GUFILO-179607 format. One record per residue (C-alpha): x, y, z; residue number from 1; residue in three letters. Coordinates in pm, 1 decimal. Last residue first. Layout:
GUFILO-179607
+----------+----------+----------+-------+-------+
|        x |        y |        z | lovex | marvo |
+----------+----------+----------+-------+-------+
|        X |        Y |        Z |   NUM |   ALA |
...
+----------+----------+----------+-------+-------+
END
This chain:
GUFILO-179607
+----------+----------+----------+-------+-------+
|        x |        y |        z | lovex | marvo |
+----------+----------+----------+-------+-------+
|  12251.8 |  -4556.7 |    870.4 |   305 |   ALA |
|  12171.2 |  -4711.7 |   1189.5 |   304 |   PRO |
|  12077.7 |  -5063.1 |   1148.3 |   303 |   ALA |
|  11762.2 |  -5253.0 |   1026.2 |   302 |   THR |
|  11559.9 |  -5582.6 |   1067.5 |   301 |   ASP |
|  11201.9 |  -5591.1 |    970.3 |   300 |   HIS |
|  11243.3 |  -5848.9 |    687.3 |   299 |   ILE |
|  11440.6 |  -6058.9 |    927.1 |   298 |   ARG |
|  11144.0 |  -6282.5 |   1018.1 |   297 |   ASP |
|  11097.6 |  -6376.0 |    644.5 |   296 |   VAL |
|  11422.1 |  -6532.4 |    624.2 |   295 |   ASP |
|  11496.1 |  -6605.1 |    293.2 |   294 |   LEU |
|  11763.3 |  -6879.4 |    189.0 |   293 |   VAL |
|  11907.5 |  -6872.8 |   -158.6 |   292 |   LEU |
|  12058.1 |  -7198.8 |   -215.3 |   291 |   HIS |
|  12411.8 |  -7304.3 |   -337.0 |   290 |   GLY |
|  12461.9 |  -7594.1 |    -97.3 |   289 |   ALA |
|  12649.7 |  -7414.9 |    173.0 |   288 |   PRO |
|  12358.6 |  -7183.0 |    207.5 |   287 |   SER |
|  12341.6 |  -6819.0 |     33.7 |   286 |   ALA |
|  12151.1 |  -6547.1 |    247.1 |   285 |   GLU |
|  11858.0 |  -6400.8 |    272.5 |   284 |   PHE |
|  11705.6 |  -6084.5 |    488.5 |   283 |   ALA |
|  11969.3 |  -5826.8 |    429.7 |   282 |   PRO |
|  11988.0 |  -5539.0 |    681.5 |   281 |   LEU |
|  11742.3 |  -5220.4 |    600.0 |   280 |   PHE |
|  11879.3 |  -4895.4 |    673.1 |   279 |   ARG |
|  11830.3 |  -4639.8 |    962.9 |   278 |   ALA |
|  11851.2 |  -4260.3 |   1052.9 |   277 |   SER |
|  11472.8 |  -4101.6 |    965.3 |   276 |   TRP |
|  11294.0 |  -4403.5 |   1106.0 |   275 |   ASP |
|  10953.4 |  -4360.7 |    982.4 |   274 |   ILE |
|  10663.6 |  -4541.3 |   1208.3 |   273 |   GLU |
|  10554.2 |  -4195.1 |   1380.8 |   272 |   ASP |
|  10447.8 |  -4012.1 |   1027.1 |   271 |   TRP |
|  10206.6 |  -4304.9 |    984.9 |   270 |   ARG |
|  10268.7 |  -4605.8 |    754.7 |   269 |   TYR |
|  10009.3 |  -4777.9 |    552.4 |   268 |   SER |
|   9896.5 |  -5122.4 |    407.8 |   267 |   TYR |
|   9702.8 |  -5267.9 |    106.6 |   266 |   ARG |
|   9683.5 |  -5595.4 |    -62.1 |   265 |   THR |
|   9633.4 |  -5729.9 |   -409.6 |   264 |   HIS |
|   9548.8 |  -6024.3 |   -603.8 |   263 |   VAL |
|   9556.0 |  -6078.7 |   -974.0 |   262 |   VAL |
|   9456.6 |  -6451.9 |  -1062.7 |   261 |   GLN |
|   9619.2 |  -6770.8 |  -1181.6 |   260 |   SER |
|   9515.1 |  -6899.8 |   -801.3 |   259 |   PHE |
|   9869.7 |  -7062.6 |   -744.2 |   258 |   SER |
|  10033.5 |  -6847.8 |  -1008.3 |   257 |   ASP |
|   9985.1 |  -6530.4 |   -820.6 |   256 |   ASP |
|   9952.7 |  -6237.6 |  -1021.2 |   255 |   PHE |
|  10050.0 |  -5903.3 |   -877.6 |   254 |   GLY |
|   9891.0 |  -5610.0 |   -651.7 |   253 |   LYS |
|  10036.8 |  -5366.2 |   -386.6 |   252 |   ILE |
|   9867.8 |  -5074.5 |   -266.7 |   251 |   LEU |
|  10033.8 |  -4853.8 |    -27.6 |   250 |   ILE |
|   9923.6 |  -4522.6 |    182.4 |   249 |   LEU |
|  10181.4 |  -4319.4 |    346.1 |   248 |   VAL |
|  10027.6 |  -4120.5 |    626.3 |   247 |   GLU |
|  10117.0 |  -3758.4 |    727.5 |   246 |   ALA |
|   9968.5 |  -3573.2 |   1037.9 |   245 |   GLN |
|  10079.4 |  -3246.6 |    841.5 |   244 |   LEU |
|  10239.7 |  -3139.6 |   1200.8 |   243 |   ARG |
|  10403.1 |  -3489.3 |   1281.5 |   242 |   GLU |
|  10512.9 |  -3475.9 |    887.4 |   241 |   LEU |
|  10678.5 |  -3133.8 |    969.5 |   240 |   ASP |
|  10819.3 |  -3257.7 |   1276.7 |   239 |   GLU |
|  10984.1 |  -3544.5 |   1118.7 |   238 |   ARG |
|  11150.3 |  -3314.3 |    889.3 |   237 |   THR |
|  11081.9 |  -3215.1 |    523.1 |   236 |   ARG |
|  11314.1 |  -3029.4 |    294.9 |   235 |   GLY |
|  11239.2 |  -3282.0 |     -2.4 |   234 |   TRP |
|  10922.0 |  -3452.6 |     94.2 |   233 |   LEU |
|  10714.8 |  -3351.2 |   -166.8 |   232 |   PRO |
|  10996.2 |  -3492.7 |   -391.7 |   231 |   SER |
|  11095.7 |  -3269.6 |   -713.8 |   230 |   GLU |
|  11422.7 |  -3177.1 |   -541.1 |   229 |   PRO |
|  11492.5 |  -3539.4 |   -444.2 |   228 |   GLY |
|  11385.7 |  -3768.6 |   -176.6 |   227 |   ILE |
|  11414.0 |  -4105.0 |   -404.2 |   226 |   PRO |
|  11120.8 |  -4311.5 |   -316.3 |   225 |   HIS |
|  11217.9 |  -4646.3 |   -259.9 |   224 |   VAL |
|  11036.5 |  -4986.6 |   -239.9 |   223 |   VAL |
|  11274.4 |  -5251.1 |   -105.8 |   222 |   THR |
|  11152.8 |  -5619.6 |   -238.5 |   221 |   TRP |
|  11208.6 |  -5946.5 |    -54.2 |   220 |   THR |
|  11290.0 |  -6270.3 |   -241.7 |   219 |   LEU |
|  11084.7 |  -6459.5 |   -474.7 |   218 |   ALA |
|  10833.9 |  -6126.5 |   -575.9 |   217 |   LEU |
|  10913.2 |  -6176.4 |   -962.0 |   216 |   PHE |
|  10859.7 |  -5939.4 |  -1261.0 |   215 |   PHE |
|  10902.1 |  -5616.7 |  -1030.3 |   214 |   VAL |
|  10734.4 |  -5305.6 |  -1053.8 |   213 |   LYS |
|  10721.5 |  -4925.0 |   -926.4 |   212 |   ARG |
|  11101.4 |  -4918.4 |   -925.2 |   211 |   ARG |
|  11263.0 |  -4609.1 |   -811.7 |   210 |   GLU |
|  10905.6 |  -4468.2 |   -723.9 |   209 |   LEU |
|  10735.5 |  -4163.4 |   -794.2 |   208 |   PRO |
|  10488.8 |  -4064.8 |   -488.0 |   207 |   LEU |
|  10151.8 |  -3991.7 |   -568.7 |   206 |   ASP |
|  10032.6 |  -3685.5 |   -405.8 |   205 |   VAL |
|   9684.9 |  -3634.1 |   -181.5 |   204 |   PHE |
|   9623.4 |  -3351.5 |     28.0 |   203 |   ASN |
|   9336.2 |  -3385.5 |    285.0 |   202 |   ARG |
|   9172.3 |  -3071.4 |    404.7 |   201 |   ARG |
|   9192.9 |  -2795.2 |    642.8 |   200 |   LEU |
|   9036.0 |  -2457.7 |    587.2 |   199 |   LYS |
|   9185.1 |  -2137.9 |    504.6 |   198 |   GLY |
|   9037.7 |  -2087.9 |    174.8 |   197 |   ASP |
|   9366.2 |  -2128.0 |     11.6 |   196 |   PRO |
|   9366.5 |  -2456.8 |    153.7 |   195 |   GLY |
|   9528.2 |  -2562.5 |    493.1 |   194 |   ARG |
|   9715.6 |  -2895.7 |    486.9 |   193 |   GLU |
|   9644.4 |  -3261.4 |    604.9 |   192 |   VAL |
|   9889.7 |  -3499.1 |    446.2 |   191 |   THR |
|   9878.7 |  -3823.7 |    234.7 |   190 |   MET |
|  10145.0 |  -3989.1 |     86.6 |   189 |   LEU |
|  10040.9 |  -4228.2 |   -189.3 |   188 |   ILE |
|  10258.9 |  -4521.8 |   -266.7 |   187 |   VAL |
|  10154.1 |  -4752.8 |   -587.8 |   186 |   ASP |
|  10331.2 |  -5064.3 |   -622.1 |   185 |   ALA |
|  10336.7 |  -5354.9 |   -888.8 |   184 |   GLU |
|  10411.8 |  -5718.1 |   -893.5 |   183 |   VAL |
|  10429.3 |  -5887.8 |  -1231.2 |   182 |   GLU |
|  10461.8 |  -6207.3 |  -1069.3 |   181 |   MET |
|  10370.7 |  -6380.5 |   -745.9 |   180 |   MET |
|  10550.5 |  -6746.6 |   -672.5 |   179 |   VAL |
|  10433.5 |  -6962.8 |   -394.1 |   178 |   ASN |
|  10576.5 |  -7051.9 |    -73.4 |   177 |   SER |
|  10403.2 |  -6799.3 |     85.9 |   176 |   ARG |
|  10493.9 |  -6519.1 |    357.6 |   175 |   GLN |
|  10583.0 |  -6300.5 |     37.1 |   174 |   ASN |
|  10815.8 |  -6009.1 |    133.9 |   173 |   ALA |
|  10775.6 |  -5634.0 |    134.8 |   172 |   VAL |
|  11040.3 |  -5352.8 |    237.8 |   171 |   ARG |
|  11008.0 |  -4977.3 |    308.2 |   170 |   PHE |
|  11186.5 |  -4688.6 |    173.9 |   169 |   GLU |
|  11176.5 |  -4298.7 |    184.7 |   168 |   LEU |
|  11503.8 |  -4238.8 |     -9.3 |   167 |   GLY |
|  11814.0 |  -4019.0 |     39.8 |   166 |   SER |
|  12080.1 |  -3847.1 |   -177.4 |   165 |   GLN |
|  12376.0 |  -3946.0 |   -367.1 |   164 |   ASP |
|  12260.7 |  -4313.0 |   -429.3 |   163 |   ARG |
|  12003.8 |  -4364.8 |   -138.1 |   162 |   TYR |
|  12126.6 |  -4313.2 |    217.4 |   161 |   PRO |
|  11835.6 |  -4441.5 |    409.2 |   160 |   ALA |
|  11485.1 |  -4280.9 |    555.1 |   159 |   VAL |
|  11331.3 |  -4584.0 |    700.6 |   158 |   VAL |
|  10946.7 |  -4733.5 |    691.8 |   157 |   MET |
|  10868.5 |  -4925.8 |    977.0 |   156 |   GLN |
|  10719.2 |  -5274.1 |   1083.1 |   155 |   ARG |
|  10875.9 |  -5427.9 |    729.5 |   154 |   SER |
|  10520.3 |  -5537.8 |    533.8 |   153 |   PHE |
|  10443.3 |  -5904.4 |    508.3 |   152 |   VAL |
|  10247.5 |  -6026.3 |    219.1 |   151 |   LEU |
|   9992.1 |  -6315.1 |    214.3 |   150 |   LYS |
|   9782.7 |  -6198.0 |   -123.2 |   149 |   ALA |
|   9438.2 |  -6316.1 |   -160.6 |   148 |   ASN |
|   9244.0 |  -6572.7 |   -371.3 |   147 |   PRO |
|   8890.4 |  -6694.2 |   -250.5 |   146 |   ARG |
|   8934.4 |  -7065.5 |   -288.3 |   145 |   SER |
|   8974.6 |  -7166.5 |     92.8 |   144 |   PHE |
|   8688.8 |  -6926.0 |    191.7 |   143 |   ARG |
|   8437.0 |  -6987.4 |    -97.4 |   142 |   ALA |
|   8478.6 |  -7372.0 |    -36.1 |   141 |   PHE |
|   8380.0 |  -7311.9 |    325.0 |   140 |   MET |
|   8079.7 |  -7100.5 |    238.1 |   139 |   LEU |
|   7963.0 |  -7345.1 |     -9.5 |   138 |   SER |
|   7991.4 |  -7613.6 |    270.6 |   137 |   THR |
|   7816.1 |  -7407.6 |    529.4 |   136 |   ALA |
|   7514.5 |  -7338.4 |    241.3 |   135 |   LEU |
|   7496.9 |  -7705.1 |    201.4 |   134 |   ALA |
|   7504.4 |  -7802.2 |    553.3 |   133 |   PHE |
|   7217.2 |  -7523.8 |    607.7 |   132 |   GLY |
|   7005.1 |  -7671.4 |    326.2 |   131 |   GLY |
|   7032.2 |  -8043.6 |    378.9 |   130 |   VAL |
|   6966.8 |  -7977.9 |    765.5 |   129 |   GLY |
|   6703.1 |  -7746.5 |    730.7 |   128 |   LEU |
|   6511.7 |  -8009.2 |    509.0 |   127 |   THR |
|   6599.1 |  -8281.7 |    781.9 |   126 |   VAL |
|   6467.1 |  -8022.3 |   1053.1 |   125 |   GLU |
|   6121.8 |  -8005.7 |    884.1 |   124 |   LEU |
|   6084.0 |  -8380.2 |    830.6 |   123 |   ALA |
|   6165.8 |  -8415.9 |   1210.7 |   122 |   SER |
|   5925.6 |  -8147.3 |   1290.8 |   121 |   VAL |
|   5634.4 |  -8341.9 |   1073.8 |   120 |   LEU |
|   5719.9 |  -8655.2 |   1207.5 |   119 |   HIS |
|   5719.0 |  -8526.0 |   1558.7 |   118 |   ALA |
|   5387.9 |  -8374.9 |   1512.2 |   117 |   ALA |
|   5228.6 |  -8704.9 |   1319.1 |   116 |   LEU |
|   5356.5 |  -8962.7 |   1617.0 |   115 |   GLY |
|   5656.1 |  -9102.1 |   1727.6 |   114 |   PHE |
|   5993.1 |  -9017.7 |   1622.9 |   113 |   PRO |
|   6316.9 |  -9255.2 |   1657.9 |   112 |   TYR |
|   6585.6 |  -9313.5 |   1852.7 |   111 |   ILE |
|   6866.5 |  -9582.7 |   1824.4 |   110 |   SER |
|   6798.0 |  -9583.4 |   1458.5 |   109 |   GLY |
|   7148.3 |  -9416.0 |   1350.7 |   108 |   TYR |
|   6982.8 |  -9126.7 |   1158.3 |   107 |   GLY |
|   7277.5 |  -8945.7 |    987.7 |   106 |   VAL |
|   7039.2 |  -8699.5 |    843.2 |   105 |   THR |
|   7283.3 |  -8437.6 |    966.4 |   104 |   SER |
|   6990.9 |  -8245.4 |   1138.1 |   103 |   LEU |
|   6821.1 |  -8577.1 |   1223.8 |   102 |   THR |
|   7138.4 |  -8713.7 |   1409.0 |   101 |   GLN |
|   7195.5 |  -8411.8 |   1582.3 |   100 |   THR |
|   6827.3 |  -8351.1 |   1696.1 |    99 |   SER |
|   6823.1 |  -8720.1 |   1804.8 |    98 |   PHE |
|   7140.9 |  -8603.6 |   2039.0 |    97 |   PHE |
|   6935.7 |  -8296.6 |   2167.0 |    96 |   PHE |
|   6618.8 |  -8510.5 |   2223.5 |    95 |   ALA |
|   6790.4 |  -8762.3 |   2430.4 |    94 |   GLN |
|   6972.4 |  -8467.1 |   2621.2 |    93 |   ALA |
|   6655.5 |  -8274.0 |   2676.3 |    92 |   LEU |
|   6473.6 |  -8626.2 |   2804.7 |    91 |   PRO |
|   6695.5 |  -8714.9 |   3023.5 |    90 |   ASN |
|   6967.5 |  -8986.0 |   2910.4 |    89 |   LEU |
|   6981.3 |  -9357.8 |   3008.0 |    88 |   GLY |
|   6972.8 |  -9479.8 |   2661.6 |    87 |   LEU |
|   6665.0 |  -9680.1 |   2761.1 |    86 |   ASP |
|   6627.2 | -10012.5 |   2504.5 |    85 |   ARG |
|   6583.8 | -10131.3 |   2182.5 |    84 |   ASP |
|   6436.8 |  -9863.9 |   1936.1 |    83 |   SER |
|   6428.5 |  -9564.7 |   2187.2 |    82 |   ALA |
|   6116.7 |  -9339.6 |   2157.3 |    81 |   ARG |
|   6080.7 |  -8991.2 |   2056.0 |    80 |   LEU |
|   5750.2 |  -8821.5 |   2089.1 |    79 |   ALA |
|   5594.8 |  -9022.0 |   2407.9 |    78 |   GLY |
|   5761.5 |  -8789.4 |   2650.5 |    77 |   PRO |
|   5553.9 |  -8483.5 |   2520.9 |    76 |   GLY |
|   5580.8 |  -8278.8 |   2217.5 |    75 |   LEU |
|   5751.9 |  -7998.2 |   2452.7 |    74 |   LEU |
|   6074.1 |  -8223.7 |   2488.1 |    73 |   VAL |
|   6080.8 |  -8231.9 |   2077.0 |    72 |   TYR |
|   6033.8 |  -7873.7 |   2063.7 |    71 |   VAL |
|   6355.6 |  -7843.5 |   2312.0 |    70 |   ALA |
|   6542.1 |  -8069.8 |   2113.5 |    69 |   GLY |
|   6462.0 |  -7848.1 |   1792.5 |    68 |   PHE |
|   6616.1 |  -7545.4 |   1989.5 |    67 |   LEU |
|   6894.4 |  -7715.1 |   2096.1 |    66 |   GLY |
|   7017.7 |  -7881.1 |   1771.6 |    65 |   ASN |
|   6946.8 |  -7508.6 |   1611.2 |    64 |   VAL |
|   7148.8 |  -7350.6 |   1866.8 |    63 |   PHE |
|   7460.6 |  -7580.9 |   1872.0 |    62 |   LEU |
|   7496.4 |  -7585.9 |   1516.9 |    61 |   TYR |
|   7481.8 |  -7191.3 |   1492.0 |    60 |   LEU |
|   7716.5 |  -7173.5 |   1791.1 |    59 |   CYS |
|   7965.0 |  -7399.3 |   1602.2 |    58 |   ALA |
|   7932.3 |  -7209.6 |   1277.1 |    57 |   MET |
|   7985.6 |  -6881.8 |   1470.8 |    56 |   ILE |
|   8275.8 |  -7037.2 |   1633.9 |    55 |   GLY |
|   8441.2 |  -7172.0 |   1268.2 |    54 |   LEU |
|   8388.7 |  -6827.2 |   1114.5 |    53 |   PHE |
|   8524.2 |  -6616.0 |   1439.5 |    52 |   ARG |
|   8856.1 |  -6902.6 |   1438.2 |    51 |   PRO |
|   8875.0 |  -6858.3 |   1058.1 |    50 |   TRP |
|   8887.0 |  -6483.5 |   1064.1 |    49 |   THR |
|   8599.8 |  -6296.7 |    908.1 |    48 |   THR |
|   8608.9 |  -6199.4 |    516.9 |    47 |   ARG |
|   8380.8 |  -6475.5 |    365.3 |    46 |   ILE |
|   8137.2 |  -6445.3 |    657.6 |    45 |   LEU |
|   8116.0 |  -6076.4 |    646.7 |    44 |   ASN |
|   8066.5 |  -6095.2 |    288.3 |    43 |   VAL |
|   7773.6 |  -6353.1 |    314.4 |    42 |   TYR |
|   7631.2 |  -6172.9 |    596.9 |    41 |   VAL |
|   7640.2 |  -5802.1 |    381.1 |    40 |   ASN |
|   7484.0 |  -6011.1 |     83.4 |    39 |   GLY |
|   7176.0 |  -6114.2 |    339.1 |    38 |   ALA |
|   7116.8 |  -5737.2 |    365.9 |    37 |   ALA |
|   7216.9 |  -5551.4 |    658.8 |    36 |   ARG |
|   7044.8 |  -5203.8 |    558.4 |    35 |   ARG |
|   7259.5 |  -4889.9 |    585.7 |    34 |   PHE |
|   7246.0 |  -4617.8 |    843.7 |    33 |   GLY |
|   7590.9 |  -4685.0 |    975.8 |    32 |   ARG |
|   7942.2 |  -4758.9 |    826.6 |    31 |   ARG |
|   8246.6 |  -4760.1 |    993.0 |    30 |   SER |
|   8553.3 |  -4646.4 |    793.3 |    29 |   VAL |
|   8912.7 |  -4697.7 |    868.1 |    28 |   ASN |
|   9005.9 |  -4901.9 |    556.6 |    27 |   PHE |
|   9113.1 |  -5270.9 |    587.1 |    26 |   SER |
|   9449.3 |  -5364.4 |    518.3 |    25 |   GLY |
|   9519.4 |  -5545.2 |    848.8 |    24 |   ASP |
|   9710.2 |  -5264.6 |   1005.2 |    23 |   ARG |
|   9476.3 |  -5025.1 |    955.7 |    22 |   ASN |
|   9446.6 |  -4793.6 |    645.8 |    21 |   ILE |
|   9353.5 |  -4415.5 |    704.8 |    20 |   THR |
|   9516.7 |  -4377.3 |   1067.3 |    19 |   ARG |
|   9431.5 |  -4277.1 |   1401.3 |    18 |   LEU |
|   9220.5 |  -4011.1 |   1265.6 |    17 |   LEU |
|   9256.4 |  -3634.6 |   1319.1 |    16 |   ALA |
|   8896.2 |  -3444.8 |   1230.4 |    15 |   GLY |
|   8649.7 |  -3353.1 |    972.0 |    14 |   SER |
|   8889.0 |  -3317.5 |    677.3 |    13 |   TYR |
|   8753.8 |  -3314.4 |    320.8 |    12 |   GLN |
|   8987.0 |  -3442.7 |     68.6 |    11 |   GLN |
|   8795.9 |  -3778.8 |     12.9 |    10 |   THR |
|   8939.9 |  -4125.5 |     49.7 |     9 |   LEU |
|   8880.5 |  -4233.5 |   -307.3 |     8 |   GLY |
|   9231.9 |  -4183.4 |   -467.5 |     7 |   PRO |
|   9202.0 |  -3807.0 |   -508.1 |     6 |   ASP |
|   9402.2 |  -3596.2 |   -711.7 |     5 |   PHE |
|   9268.1 |  -3246.2 |   -776.6 |     4 |   SER |
|   9098.4 |  -3183.4 |  -1099.5 |     3 |   PRO |
|   9223.5 |  -2990.0 |  -1380.2 |     2 |   THR |
|   9047.5 |  -2669.4 |  -1466.7 |     1 |   MET |
+----------+----------+----------+-------+-------+
END
């Protein structure tokens, strides 16, 4: 018996979903009942956005310095002393800025610890600072060096005239100035249909493409699935796809010459993101100097078909 095709998203149907793949390429899956190990924290810090990552680092920095500053204050007024004169700071502020100098191992010398307890706390903070900054540096390096694709997809798919029939099309371009080579696309149609047992289940069909691979993604690439008699979309209407909760799942991978590694990205279009009477307009033109100029903002432009 030939097993049914399942790309790894299960054929079981437990209810309607907003979408299977979110706009940012992540899967619409929430996990619970698992241990939040240190590896999960590392992965989350690597994958999160830059503003959130920098915000987390800043909050940790302020928290650690505030915590050690409070400890110095609790040790008493003689735990920290000024080297030459009164700095004009209240005890908590003085302890906080001493903590920042100790944590970063700068140690300007304007404030110094006095007594065994203060020296033990400062020694612990120096150790924590060296390890903490090393960890933060490694996270920064891992984020900068992590290879990823920065592709932009057209906002909608279109059903446009294609040769002597029609085709389901979407367009993709590289937002970076680097070159992607050996770019391949896999397109899967997901529908919710009733099986022989009368139960609803998800059905996945690999859509044949006019061209599954291009050697260079220097301009735009319009990926086309010809809607012929063999196509699962043959004879389908907008209402049919709505009833079937149709979603087109896309995986694109290619070789990035900047990272010298294979990168990939995911995207999807729901049934209501398909324009049934449009065609894409050109997104590039030749300049007077003879150069091809790609306007990435025009990748979404369409006209009535």
